[in-house]
FILUM-176387 format. One record per residue (C-alpha): residue in one letter; y, x, z; residue number from 1. Coordinates in Angstrom, 2 decimals. Layout:
N
+------+---------+---------+---------+-----+
! rest !       v !       u !       w !  nr !
+------+---------+---------+---------+-----+
!    A !       Y !       X !       Z ! NUM !
...
+------+---------+---------+---------+-----+
***
This chain:
448
+------+---------+---------+---------+-----+
! rest !       v !       u !       w !  nr !
+------+---------+---------+---------+-----+
!    M !   14.60 !  -19.33 !   21.57 !   1 !
!    D !   16.08 !  -17.41 !   18.64 !   2 !
!    I !   15.77 !  -20.34 !   16.19 !   3 !
!    L !   16.52 !  -19.39 !   12.57 !   4 !
!    K !   15.69 !  -22.66 !   10.84 !   5 !
!    T !   14.72 !  -26.22 !   11.80 !   6 !
!    L !   12.01 !  -27.87 !    9.69 !   7 !
!    P !   10.73 !  -31.48 !    9.57 !   8 !
!    N !    8.30 !  -32.92 !   12.12 !   9 !
!    G !    9.49 !  -30.91 !   15.07 !  10 !
!    L !    8.81 !  -27.47 !   13.55 !  11 !
!    V !   11.16 !  -24.53 !   13.94 !  12 !
!    I !   11.16 !  -20.98 !   12.59 !  13 !
!    R !   12.19 !  -18.33 !   15.08 !  14 !
!    R !   11.84 !  -14.69 !   15.89 !  15 !
!    A !    8.94 !  -13.75 !   18.14 !  16 !
!    A !    9.37 !  -12.15 !   21.55 !  17 !
!    I !    7.06 !  -10.06 !   23.73 !  18 !
!    A !    6.24 !  -13.16 !   25.75 !  19 !
!    D !    4.69 !  -14.68 !   22.60 !  20 !
!    T !    2.03 !  -11.97 !   22.29 !  21 !
!    D !   -0.96 !  -13.91 !   23.61 !  22 !
!    A !   -0.05 !  -17.08 !   21.69 !  23 !
!    L !    0.56 !  -15.07 !   18.52 !  24 !
!    V !   -2.81 !  -13.36 !   18.79 !  25 !
!    D !   -4.53 !  -16.70 !   19.42 !  26 !
!    L !   -2.84 !  -18.16 !   16.33 !  27 !
!    Q !   -3.92 !  -15.26 !   14.13 !  28 !
!    I !   -7.54 !  -14.94 !   15.16 !  29 !
!    H !   -7.98 !  -18.67 !   14.45 !  30 !
!    A !   -5.87 !  -18.75 !   11.26 !  31 !
!    F !   -7.95 !  -15.90 !    9.83 !  32 !
!    A !  -11.32 !  -17.12 !   11.10 !  33 !
!    N !  -14.15 !  -16.88 !    8.58 !  34 !
!    P !  -14.26 !  -20.35 !    6.95 !  35 !
!    D !  -18.02 !  -20.11 !    6.42 !  36 !
!    T !  -19.12 !  -18.89 !    9.84 !  37 !
!    G !  -16.17 !  -19.70 !   12.09 !  38 !
!    E !  -16.12 !  -16.08 !   13.31 !  39 !
!    L !  -12.69 !  -15.23 !   14.78 !  40 !
!    D !  -10.76 !  -12.22 !   13.47 !  41 !
!    H !  -10.34 !  -10.28 !   16.70 !  42 !
!    Y !   -9.58 !   -7.04 !   14.81 !  43 !
!    L !   -6.41 !   -8.65 !   13.46 !  44 !
!    G !   -5.48 !   -9.73 !   16.97 !  45 !
!    G !   -5.83 !   -6.15 !   18.19 !  46 !
!    W !   -3.48 !   -4.94 !   15.45 !  47 !
!    T !   -0.90 !   -7.51 !   16.55 !  48 !
!    R !   -1.12 !   -6.39 !   20.18 !  49 !
!    D !   -0.29 !   -2.85 !   19.11 !  50 !
!    L !    2.60 !   -4.06 !   16.92 !  51 !
!    M !    3.96 !   -6.06 !   19.86 !  52 !
!    S !    3.69 !   -3.12 !   22.27 !  53 !
!    C !    7.16 !   -1.70 !   21.42 !  54 !
!    K !    5.53 !    1.68 !   20.72 !  55 !
!    H !    5.60 !    1.43 !   16.92 !  56 !
!    P !    8.16 !    3.75 !   15.23 !  57 !
!    T !    9.49 !    1.18 !   12.73 !  58 !
!    F !    8.51 !   -2.20 !   14.19 !  59 !
!    R !    9.65 !   -4.37 !   17.10 !  60 !
!    P !    8.32 !   -7.74 !   18.33 !  61 !
!    E !   11.33 !   -9.54 !   16.83 !  62 !
!    D !   10.16 !   -8.38 !   13.37 !  63 !
!    F !    7.60 !  -11.18 !   13.64 !  64 !
!    L !    8.55 !  -14.66 !   12.46 !  65 !
!    V !    6.74 !  -17.62 !   13.98 !  66 !
!    V !    6.72 !  -21.31 !   13.26 !  67 !
!    Q !    6.49 !  -23.33 !   16.44 !  68 !
!    D !    5.54 !  -26.96 !   16.81 !  69 !
!    T !    8.03 !  -28.01 !   19.46 !  70 !
!    K !    6.15 !  -31.24 !   20.12 !  71 !
!    M !    2.96 !  -29.36 !   20.98 !  72 !
!    G !    4.59 !  -26.15 !   22.22 !  73 !
!    A !    2.21 !  -24.17 !   19.99 !  74 !
!    L !    2.66 !  -21.43 !   17.41 !  75 !
!    V !    1.21 !  -22.60 !   14.10 !  76 !
!    S !    2.26 !  -20.03 !   11.46 !  77 !
!    C !    3.54 !  -16.46 !   11.33 !  78 !
!    T !    4.59 !  -13.53 !    9.18 !  79 !
!    C !    6.13 !  -10.14 !    9.89 !  80 !
!    L !    8.03 !   -7.35 !    8.13 !  81 !
!    I !    7.03 !   -3.70 !    8.56 !  82 !
!    S !    9.75 !   -1.39 !    7.21 !  83 !
!    Q !    8.83 !    1.94 !    5.64 !  84 !
!    V !    9.86 !    4.50 !    3.06 !  85 !
!    W !    7.82 !    5.16 !   -0.05 !  86 !
!    T !    8.28 !    8.01 !   -2.49 !  87 !
!    M !    8.13 !    7.70 !   -6.28 !  88 !
!    D !    7.86 !   11.13 !   -7.87 !  89 !
!    G !   10.13 !   12.58 !   -5.18 !  90 !
!    I !   12.62 !    9.68 !   -5.05 !  91 !
!    S !   12.68 !    7.87 !   -1.70 !  92 !
!    I !   12.57 !    4.07 !   -1.82 !  93 !
!    R !   12.94 !    1.81 !    1.19 !  94 !
!    V !   10.20 !   -0.80 !    1.17 !  95 !
!    G !    9.53 !   -3.88 !    3.29 !  96 !
!    R !    5.91 !   -4.80 !    3.87 !  97 !
!    P !    5.29 !   -8.47 !    4.74 !  98 !
!    E !    2.05 !   -8.78 !    6.66 !  99 !
!    I !   -0.21 !  -10.92 !    8.84 ! 100 !
!    V !    0.70 !  -14.02 !    6.85 ! 101 !
!    G !   -1.22 !  -16.87 !    8.42 ! 102 !
!    T !   -1.08 !  -20.60 !    9.16 ! 103 !
!    L !   -3.43 !  -22.83 !   11.15 ! 104 !
!    A !   -5.53 !  -25.07 !    8.91 ! 105 !
!    D !   -3.87 !  -28.33 !   10.02 ! 106 !
!    Y !   -0.41 !  -27.04 !    9.08 ! 107 !
!    R !   -1.14 !  -25.61 !    5.63 ! 108 !
!    R !    0.42 !  -26.79 !    2.35 ! 109 !
!    R !    3.72 !  -27.67 !    4.01 ! 110 !
!    G !    5.68 !  -24.73 !    2.60 ! 111 !
!    L !    5.83 !  -22.87 !    5.93 ! 112 !
!    I !    5.08 !  -19.47 !    4.38 ! 113 !
!    R !    7.63 !  -20.05 !    1.63 ! 114 !
!    E !   10.35 !  -20.71 !    4.21 ! 115 !
!    Q !    9.38 !  -17.62 !    6.20 ! 116 !
!    F !    9.34 !  -15.41 !    3.10 ! 117 !
!    K !   12.92 !  -16.47 !    2.30 ! 118 !
!    I !   13.94 !  -15.09 !    5.68 ! 119 !
!    L !   11.80 !  -11.94 !    5.35 ! 120 !
!    H !   13.41 !  -11.20 !    1.98 ! 121 !
!    E !   16.87 !  -11.60 !    3.54 ! 122 !
!    W !   15.88 !   -9.20 !    6.34 ! 123 !
!    S !   14.52 !   -6.71 !    3.84 ! 124 !
!    H !   17.70 !   -6.83 !    1.74 ! 125 !
!    A !   19.86 !   -6.32 !    4.83 ! 126 !
!    R !   17.81 !   -3.20 !    5.64 ! 127 !
!    G !   18.53 !   -1.73 !    2.22 ! 128 !
!    E !   14.95 !   -2.15 !    1.02 ! 129 !
!    M !   14.77 !   -2.18 !   -2.78 ! 130 !
!    A !   11.21 !   -3.51 !   -2.96 ! 131 !
!    Q !    8.67 !   -5.47 !   -0.99 ! 132 !
!    A !    4.93 !   -4.83 !   -1.14 ! 133 !
!    I !    1.87 !   -6.61 !    0.18 ! 134 !
!    T !   -1.88 !   -6.61 !   -0.28 ! 135 !
!    G !   -3.36 !  -10.07 !   -0.17 ! 136 !
!    I !   -5.46 !  -12.85 !   -1.60 ! 137 !
!    P !   -5.55 !  -13.34 !   -5.39 ! 138 !
!    H !   -2.58 !  -15.03 !   -7.07 ! 139 !
!    Y !   -1.02 !  -16.44 !   -3.88 ! 140 !
!    Y !    2.03 !  -14.18 !   -3.58 ! 141 !
!    R !    3.06 !  -14.65 !   -7.20 ! 142 !
!    Q !    4.76 !  -17.88 !   -6.11 ! 143 !
!    F !    7.21 !  -15.80 !   -4.04 ! 144 !
!    G !    8.24 !  -13.41 !   -6.82 ! 145 !
!    Y !    5.48 !  -10.80 !   -6.51 ! 146 !
!    E !    3.28 !   -9.32 !   -9.22 ! 147 !
!    F !    0.22 !   -7.04 !   -9.14 ! 148 !
!    A !    1.98 !   -3.82 !  -10.13 ! 149 !
!    L !    0.68 !   -0.80 !   -8.22 ! 150 !
!    E !   -2.76 !    0.77 !   -7.92 ! 151 !
!    L !   -4.76 !   -0.06 !   -4.81 ! 152 !
!    V !   -7.54 !    2.49 !   -4.83 ! 153 !
!    A !  -11.07 !    1.39 !   -5.58 ! 154 !
!    P !  -13.12 !    2.32 !   -2.51 ! 155 !
!    R !  -16.29 !    4.33 !   -2.80 ! 156 !
!    Q !  -19.13 !    5.03 !   -0.41 ! 157 !
!    T !  -21.63 !    7.64 !    0.62 ! 158 !
!    F !  -24.98 !    6.27 !    1.71 ! 159 !
!    V !  -26.33 !    7.50 !    5.04 ! 160 !
!    P !  -28.59 !    9.40 !    5.19 ! 161 !
!    Q !  -29.54 !    9.40 !    1.49 ! 162 !
!    Q !  -26.37 !   11.10 !    0.18 ! 163 !
!    I !  -25.60 !   13.29 !    3.18 ! 164 !
!    P !  -26.47 !   16.94 !    2.41 ! 165 !
!    E !  -28.78 !   18.53 !    4.94 ! 166 !
!    L !  -28.31 !   21.99 !    6.37 ! 167 !
!    K !  -30.73 !   24.44 !    4.92 ! 168 !
!    E !  -33.23 !   26.12 !    7.22 ! 169 !
!    G !  -31.48 !   28.81 !    9.22 ! 170 !
!    E !  -28.03 !   27.72 !    7.98 ! 171 !
!    Q !  -25.22 !   27.00 !   10.45 ! 172 !
!    E !  -22.14 !   24.82 !   10.02 ! 173 !
!    K !  -19.09 !   26.75 !    8.83 ! 174 !
!    F !  -16.65 !   23.96 !    9.73 ! 175 !
!    R !  -16.35 !   21.29 !   12.41 ! 176 !
!    L !  -14.18 !   18.26 !   13.21 ! 177 !
!    R !  -12.17 !   17.75 !   16.37 ! 178 !
!    R !   -9.63 !   15.16 !   17.48 ! 179 !
!    A !   -6.08 !   16.17 !   16.64 ! 180 !
!    E !   -3.89 !   17.20 !   19.55 ! 181 !
!    Q !   -0.13 !   17.02 !   20.00 ! 182 !
!    N !    0.37 !   20.54 !   18.64 ! 183 !
!    D !   -1.52 !   19.57 !   15.45 ! 184 !
!    L !    1.03 !   16.97 !   14.31 ! 185 !
!    S !    3.09 !   19.35 !   12.18 ! 186 !
!    F !   -0.12 !   20.60 !   10.52 ! 187 !
!    I !   -1.16 !   17.02 !    9.77 ! 188 !
!    A !    2.29 !   16.31 !    8.33 ! 189 !
!    E !    2.05 !   19.38 !    6.07 ! 190 !
!    L !   -1.34 !   18.43 !    4.66 ! 191 !
!    Y !   -0.49 !   14.75 !    4.37 ! 192 !
!    K !    2.46 !   15.75 !    2.18 ! 193 !
!    Q !    0.07 !   17.88 !    0.11 ! 194 !
!    S !   -2.17 !   14.84 !   -0.32 ! 195 !
!    C !    0.78 !   12.67 !   -1.40 ! 196 !
!    A !    1.63 !   15.15 !   -4.15 ! 197 !
!    R !   -1.48 !   13.88 !   -5.94 ! 198 !
!    S !    0.03 !   10.38 !   -6.19 ! 199 !
!    Y !    2.91 !    9.04 !   -8.24 ! 200 !
!    V !    3.85 !    6.59 !   -5.46 ! 201 !
!    S !    3.03 !    7.37 !   -1.84 ! 202 !
!    C !    4.13 !    6.36 !    1.66 ! 203 !
!    T !    6.29 !    8.71 !    3.70 ! 204 !
!    R !    5.11 !    9.57 !    7.21 ! 205 !
!    D !    6.64 !   11.83 !    9.84 ! 206 !
!    E !    5.29 !   13.33 !   13.05 ! 207 !
!    T !    6.46 !   10.28 !   15.02 ! 208 !
!    M !    4.14 !    8.08 !   12.96 ! 209 !
!    F !    1.23 !   10.50 !   13.30 ! 210 !
!    E !    1.79 !   10.55 !   17.05 ! 211 !
!    Y !    1.74 !    6.75 !   17.19 ! 212 !
!    E !   -1.45 !    6.50 !   15.13 ! 213 !
!    N !   -3.27 !    9.16 !   17.09 ! 214 !
!    F !   -2.16 !    8.58 !   20.67 ! 215 !
!    L !   -0.24 !    5.30 !   21.10 ! 216 !
!    E !   -2.05 !    2.81 !   18.86 ! 217 !
!    N !   -4.87 !    2.26 !   21.30 ! 218 !
!    N !   -5.98 !   -1.37 !   21.36 ! 219 !
!    S !   -9.76 !   -1.28 !   21.09 ! 220 !
!    L !   -9.77 !   -4.27 !   18.70 ! 221 !
!    N !   -7.15 !   -2.96 !   16.28 ! 222 !
!    G !   -8.86 !   -2.99 !   12.87 ! 223 !
!    N !   -6.30 !   -0.52 !   11.47 ! 224 !
!    A !   -6.60 !    2.01 !   14.29 ! 225 !
!    S !   -7.65 !    5.45 !   13.09 ! 226 !
!    W !   -7.96 !    9.01 !   14.25 ! 227 !
!    W !   -6.55 !   12.07 !   12.56 ! 228 !
!    D !   -9.13 !   14.81 !   12.93 ! 229 !
!    V !   -8.60 !   18.48 !   12.27 ! 230 !
!    I !  -11.17 !   20.39 !   10.21 ! 231 !
!    E !  -11.51 !   23.90 !   11.55 ! 232 !
!    T !  -13.71 !   26.95 !   11.18 ! 233 !
!    Q !  -16.13 !   27.85 !   13.96 ! 234 !
!    D !  -13.62 !   30.39 !   15.27 ! 235 !
!    G !  -10.88 !   27.76 !   15.50 ! 236 !
!    M !   -8.86 !   28.32 !   12.29 ! 237 !
!    R !   -7.43 !   25.05 !   11.00 ! 238 !
!    A !   -8.63 !   24.25 !    7.48 ! 239 !
!    G !   -7.88 !   20.58 !    6.82 ! 240 !
!    I !   -7.55 !   17.00 !    8.05 ! 241 !
!    V !   -9.46 !   13.72 !    7.90 ! 242 !
!    M !   -8.07 !   10.31 !    8.80 ! 243 !
!    H !  -10.83 !    7.82 !    9.61 ! 244 !
!    R !  -11.29 !    4.51 !   11.38 ! 245 !
!    R !  -12.37 !    4.34 !   15.01 ! 246 !
!    Y !  -15.27 !    1.99 !   14.46 ! 247 !
!    V !  -18.32 !    1.13 !   12.39 ! 248 !
!    Y !  -18.20 !   -2.36 !   10.90 ! 249 !
!    Q !  -20.75 !   -4.00 !    8.63 ! 250 !
!    G !  -22.62 !   -0.71 !    8.63 ! 251 !
!    R !  -19.65 !    1.26 !    7.24 ! 252 !
!    H !  -17.32 !    3.91 !    8.64 ! 253 !
!    S !  -14.26 !    4.50 !    6.45 ! 254 !
!    S !  -11.87 !    7.40 !    5.80 ! 255 !
!    H !   -8.45 !    7.17 !    4.15 ! 256 !
!    C !   -7.27 !   10.77 !    3.91 ! 257 !
!    F !   -9.19 !   14.01 !    3.39 ! 258 !
!    E !   -7.29 !   17.19 !    2.65 ! 259 !
!    I !   -7.82 !   20.95 !    3.01 ! 260 !
!    L !   -5.64 !   24.03 !    2.74 ! 261 !
!    P !   -5.67 !   25.70 !   -0.71 ! 262 !
!    Q !   -7.36 !   28.87 !    0.56 ! 263 !
!    F !  -10.51 !   26.92 !    1.47 ! 264 !
!    A !  -13.10 !   25.62 !   -0.98 ! 265 !
!    W !  -14.00 !   21.94 !   -1.32 ! 266 !
!    T !  -17.58 !   22.95 !   -2.08 ! 267 !
!    E !  -17.90 !   24.59 !    1.33 ! 268 !
!    V !  -15.86 !   22.18 !    3.46 ! 269 !
!    T !  -17.05 !   18.81 !    2.12 ! 270 !
!    P !  -20.74 !   18.97 !    3.11 ! 271 !
!    C !  -19.73 !   19.90 !    6.67 ! 272 !
!    V !  -17.28 !   16.99 !    6.83 ! 273 !
!    L !  -19.90 !   14.53 !    5.60 ! 274 !
!    R !  -22.31 !   15.62 !    8.32 ! 275 !
!    A !  -19.62 !   15.62 !   11.02 ! 276 !
!    L !  -18.35 !   12.13 !   10.12 ! 277 !
!    T !  -21.91 !   10.83 !   10.16 ! 278 !
!    Q !  -22.46 !   12.31 !   13.60 ! 279 !
!    Q !  -19.21 !   10.82 !   14.94 ! 280 !
!    A !  -19.91 !    7.40 !   13.46 ! 281 !
!    N !  -23.44 !    7.31 !   14.88 ! 282 !
!    A !  -21.93 !    7.82 !   18.33 ! 283 !
!    M !  -19.43 !    4.93 !   17.99 ! 284 !
!    E !  -19.89 !    1.55 !   19.59 ! 285 !
!    I !  -21.04 !   -1.02 !   17.02 ! 286 !
!    E !  -19.58 !   -4.49 !   17.53 ! 287 !
!    D !  -21.55 !   -6.40 !   14.91 ! 288 !
!    K !  -25.02 !   -4.87 !   15.55 ! 289 !
!    Q !  -25.18 !   -3.31 !   12.07 ! 290 !
!    P !  -25.94 !    0.42 !   12.41 ! 291 !
!    L !  -24.26 !    3.02 !   10.26 ! 292 !
!    A !  -25.48 !    2.95 !    6.66 ! 293 !
!    K !  -22.45 !    4.12 !    4.65 ! 294 !
!    L !  -19.35 !    6.28 !    4.83 ! 295 !
!    G !  -16.51 !    4.49 !    3.04 ! 296 !
!    W !  -13.78 !    6.35 !    1.14 ! 297 !
!    F !  -10.28 !    5.14 !    0.26 ! 298 !
!    L !   -8.92 !    8.19 !   -1.58 ! 299 !
!    Q !   -6.95 !    8.80 !   -4.77 ! 300 !
!    S !   -9.00 !    8.26 !   -7.89 ! 301 !
!    N !   -8.26 !   11.90 !   -8.82 ! 302 !
!    H !   -9.33 !   13.28 !   -5.44 ! 303 !
!    P !  -11.30 !   16.58 !   -5.58 ! 304 !
!    F !  -14.14 !   15.07 !   -3.53 ! 305 !
!    Y !  -14.78 !   12.47 !   -6.25 ! 306 !
!    E !  -14.51 !   15.00 !   -9.05 ! 307 !
!    M !  -16.65 !   17.73 !   -7.49 ! 308 !
!    F !  -19.31 !   15.68 !   -5.68 ! 309 !
!    P !  -20.21 !   12.70 !   -7.90 ! 310 !
!    E !  -23.77 !   12.85 !   -6.56 ! 311 !
!    R !  -22.46 !   12.22 !   -3.02 ! 312 !
!    I !  -20.62 !    8.98 !   -3.78 ! 313 !
!    A !  -21.35 !    5.54 !   -5.19 ! 314 !
!    T !  -19.18 !    2.63 !   -6.25 ! 315 !
!    W !  -18.40 !    0.01 !   -3.64 ! 316 !
!    F !  -16.34 !   -2.56 !   -5.50 ! 317 !
!    G !  -13.71 !   -2.44 !   -8.19 ! 318 !
!    G !  -10.07 !   -1.63 !   -7.63 ! 319 !
!    Y !   -7.51 !   -4.21 !   -6.64 ! 320 !
!    A !   -3.71 !   -3.87 !   -6.69 ! 321 !
!    W !   -0.58 !   -4.07 !   -4.59 ! 322 !
!    Y !    1.69 !   -7.04 !   -5.07 ! 323 !
!    I !    5.23 !   -5.73 !   -5.67 ! 324 !
!    R !    8.56 !   -7.54 !   -5.63 ! 325 !
!    V !   11.74 !   -5.91 !   -6.96 ! 326 !
!    P !   14.62 !   -8.39 !   -6.64 ! 327 !
!    D !   17.16 !   -6.20 !   -8.50 ! 328 !
!    I !   15.47 !   -4.34 !  -11.37 ! 329 !
!    P !   18.70 !   -2.86 !  -12.82 ! 330 !
!    A !   19.58 !   -1.32 !   -9.42 ! 331 !
!    F !   16.02 !   -0.02 !   -9.06 ! 332 !
!    L !   16.11 !    1.60 !  -12.51 ! 333 !
!    Q !   19.43 !    3.23 !  -11.69 ! 334 !
!    H !   17.94 !    4.52 !   -8.41 ! 335 !
!    I !   15.03 !    6.20 !  -10.17 ! 336 !
!    A !   17.16 !    7.46 !  -13.05 ! 337 !
!    P !   16.37 !   11.13 !  -12.25 ! 338 !
!    I !   12.68 !   10.44 !  -12.96 ! 339 !
!    L !   13.43 !    8.78 !  -16.28 ! 340 !
!    E !   15.88 !   11.50 !  -17.29 ! 341 !
!    K !   13.34 !   14.21 !  -16.50 ! 342 !
!    R !   10.78 !   12.48 !  -18.72 ! 343 !
!    L !   13.25 !   12.21 !  -21.57 ! 344 !
!    A !   14.24 !   15.87 !  -21.22 ! 345 !
!    T !   10.65 !   17.04 !  -21.71 ! 346 !
!    S !    9.93 !   14.71 !  -24.64 ! 347 !
!    N !   10.90 !   14.29 !  -28.27 ! 348 !
!    F !   13.60 !   11.88 !  -27.03 ! 349 !
!    R !   15.61 !   14.58 !  -25.23 ! 350 !
!    G !   19.32 !   14.02 !  -25.64 ! 351 !
!    L !   18.80 !   10.38 !  -26.67 ! 352 !
!    T !   21.84 !    8.12 !  -26.90 ! 353 !
!    E !   20.84 !    4.48 !  -27.19 ! 354 !
!    A !   20.95 !    1.08 !  -25.54 ! 355 !
!    L !   17.43 !   -0.08 !  -24.69 ! 356 !
!    R !   17.33 !   -3.84 !  -24.11 ! 357 !
!    L !   14.33 !   -5.28 !  -22.30 ! 358 !
!    N !   13.85 !   -9.03 !  -22.57 ! 359 !
!    F !   12.13 !  -10.72 !  -19.62 ! 360 !
!    Y !   12.62 !  -14.12 !  -21.33 ! 361 !
!    R !   14.50 !  -15.73 !  -18.42 ! 362 !
!    D !   16.63 !  -12.63 !  -17.92 ! 363 !
!    G !   16.47 !   -8.95 !  -18.78 ! 364 !
!    V !   17.95 !   -5.49 !  -18.39 ! 365 !
!    E !   19.92 !   -3.14 !  -20.60 ! 366 !
!    M !   19.42 !    0.60 !  -20.09 ! 367 !
!    I !   22.31 !    2.57 !  -21.56 ! 368 !
!    L !   21.22 !    6.12 !  -22.31 ! 369 !
!    E !   23.78 !    8.76 !  -23.23 ! 370 !
!    N !   22.74 !   12.31 !  -24.15 ! 371 !
!    G !   19.45 !   11.80 !  -22.32 ! 372 !
!    K !   21.11 !   10.51 !  -19.15 ! 373 !
!    M !   21.11 !    7.03 !  -17.66 ! 374 !
!    K !   24.74 !    5.99 !  -17.94 ! 375 !
!    A !   24.00 !    2.48 !  -16.67 ! 376 !
!    A !   21.29 !   -0.09 !  -16.05 ! 377 !
!    Q !   22.63 !   -3.61 !  -15.99 ! 378 !
!    A !   21.58 !   -7.22 !  -16.19 ! 379 !
!    W !   21.24 !   -8.49 !  -19.77 ! 380 !
!    R !   20.05 !  -11.69 !  -21.38 ! 381 !
!    A !   18.76 !  -12.28 !  -24.89 ! 382 !
!    T !   20.86 !  -14.37 !  -27.25 ! 383 !
!    A !   17.95 !  -15.12 !  -29.61 ! 384 !
!    N !   14.68 !  -16.93 !  -28.99 ! 385 !
!    D !   12.21 !  -15.25 !  -31.32 ! 386 !
!    F !   10.88 !  -11.77 !  -31.97 ! 387 !
!    G !   12.65 !   -9.94 !  -34.77 ! 388 !
!    Q !   15.89 !  -11.91 !  -34.48 ! 389 !
!    S !   19.11 !  -10.10 !  -33.69 ! 390 !
!    G !   19.77 !  -10.40 !  -29.99 ! 391 !
!    F !   16.11 !  -10.74 !  -28.96 ! 392 !
!    G !   16.01 !   -7.20 !  -27.56 ! 393 !
!    N !   13.99 !   -4.06 !  -28.21 ! 394 !
!    A !   11.00 !   -5.08 !  -26.10 ! 395 !
!    A !    9.85 !   -8.19 !  -24.29 ! 396 !
!    F !    7.88 !   -8.55 !  -21.06 ! 397 !
!    P !    6.87 !  -12.05 !  -19.90 ! 398 !
!    E !    7.35 !  -13.14 !  -16.31 ! 399 !
!    L !    7.15 !  -10.07 !  -14.00 ! 400 !
!    T !    4.86 !   -7.95 !  -16.17 ! 401 !
!    F !    7.48 !   -5.21 !  -16.58 ! 402 !
!    L !    6.73 !   -4.23 !  -12.98 ! 403 !
!    K !    3.26 !   -3.14 !  -14.11 ! 404 !
!    I !    4.65 !   -0.31 !  -16.24 ! 405 !
!    L !    7.59 !    0.37 !  -13.92 ! 406 !
!    F !    5.14 !    1.42 !  -11.18 ! 407 !
!    G !    2.66 !    3.10 !  -13.53 ! 408 !
!    Y !   -0.09 !    0.52 !  -12.95 ! 409 !
!    C !   -0.60 !   -0.15 !  -16.67 ! 410 !
!    S !    0.34 !    1.58 !  -19.87 ! 411 !
!    R !    2.55 !   -0.18 !  -22.38 ! 412 !
!    A !   -0.42 !   -0.48 !  -24.75 ! 413 !
!    E !   -2.64 !   -2.03 !  -22.06 ! 414 !
!    L !    0.08 !   -4.53 !  -21.24 ! 415 !
!    Q !    0.48 !   -5.52 !  -24.88 ! 416 !
!    A !   -3.28 !   -5.98 !  -25.21 ! 417 !
!    M !   -3.24 !   -8.39 !  -22.26 ! 418 !
!    F !   -0.14 !  -10.41 !  -23.16 ! 419 !
!    P !    0.57 !  -11.49 !  -26.76 ! 420 !
!    D !    4.23 !  -12.10 !  -25.82 ! 421 !
!    C !    4.64 !   -8.52 !  -24.59 ! 422 !
!    L !    6.33 !   -7.10 !  -27.69 ! 423 !
!    T !    8.28 !   -4.16 !  -29.07 ! 424 !
!    D !   10.48 !   -4.03 !  -32.14 ! 425 !
!    G !    8.74 !   -1.00 !  -33.62 ! 426 !
!    E !    6.94 !    2.28 !  -33.13 ! 427 !
!    K !   10.02 !    4.12 !  -31.91 ! 428 !
!    T !   10.56 !    1.70 !  -29.03 ! 429 !
!    S !    6.85 !    1.81 !  -28.18 ! 430 !
!    A !    6.93 !    5.60 !  -28.06 ! 431 !
!    L !   10.10 !    5.60 !  -25.95 ! 432 !
!    L !    8.58 !    3.17 !  -23.43 ! 433 !
!    D !    5.48 !    5.38 !  -23.24 ! 434 !
!    V !    7.70 !    8.36 !  -22.35 ! 435 !
!    L !    9.79 !    6.47 !  -19.80 ! 436 !
!    F !    6.94 !    4.55 !  -18.13 ! 437 !
!    P !    3.57 !    6.33 !  -18.40 ! 438 !
!    K !    0.48 !    5.14 !  -16.57 ! 439 !
!    Q !    0.10 !    6.96 !  -13.23 ! 440 !
!    I !   -2.32 !    7.44 !  -10.33 ! 441 !
!    S !   -1.08 !    6.26 !   -6.95 ! 442 !
!    H !   -2.49 !    5.97 !   -3.45 ! 443 !
!    I !   -0.55 !    4.16 !   -0.74 ! 444 !
!    M !   -1.47 !    4.59 !    2.91 ! 445 !
!    P !    1.11 !    2.09 !    4.21 ! 446 !
!    I !    2.80 !    2.06 !    7.58 ! 447 !
!    H !    0.92 !   -0.68 !    9.41 ! 448 !
+------+---------+---------+---------+-----+
***
């Protein structure tokens, strides 16, 4: 066994191996069972089987951590790290995504996840990842240095059949959907990149990842498994792409990417896509006996479909957010300096020379700007305890709230309205922060 740490009561943390697959799946489907009904989470188990298959472009079985009870010989807790590259306004950022964080009920509240996260963070640092990101239950991941700091799109839905446009009498479909083939991967990559241009932060994918998602990720119980479909004209001209799940669950069939070439019109393509998705979903096997009633949409909040067809969509539930961890904020700011410099150059602060000191109360950062360029970003700590005193800094952000404007999740004004101890030393600093860190729209389709 590749033991990384020994814990009390016969528990050890180790890397997983292919031979652990069945035990790992059994752990997860029970750890994530519905506490009200006892229903096991088999869709999570299917995802794990695909991750453990050695087919994934960025993941191997040893990227799973497991806690084993050596007295019982059983796996009782697990986490994993899925490496990926995200893009922030054209700047590539290596990101580690912790996932499938689960512990059997009898072993909870022993600090097992905390110990595993220490190791995951070490792995992520060794891989050159400047940030970690996870979606998860409210508040929990704050205890490991994470903060809600990046938009997680609010899903919407189209009711079936009420909001599905019908073909007019004598009218024929102008577009159709078909499963993507191997020779479509470069086309998917091109349009996926076009879709990402609509987002401040997005996840980078290449043809290898599209190939995995379309042809190699094939466990029937994988809840993340999707198809990339090509939208084409009736004479076979490719017009766009749709990425949608392979199943109907709780009466819903969801899509996560919908994009068309610029020479085609959303008003013509969208009604055809709605009808085609409905037809596909009605033909899918339904595990939970709930027939199709809704098409779900996980698209950017500024997506043309939402803007041009408000009568075809309805709210589902409100937006949530990504937890983000940035262990070295000065290094991160220096990495994205070209973004900040570009914003300064197109603002009233062009050519600015100034030291901007941001107080995070326990620590802070000093951004040294010279002629509109980032000369340095370095660790800094306030020498005064109260606002307005020399040495307090130009602006203050409690706890990890600075991450919220760093990733464009909130505006500076929104942050100050939420936190009385989020402060600036005057209107000039407020205006400068608004230029450097504006609120942005983002949509992350993470590597899973």
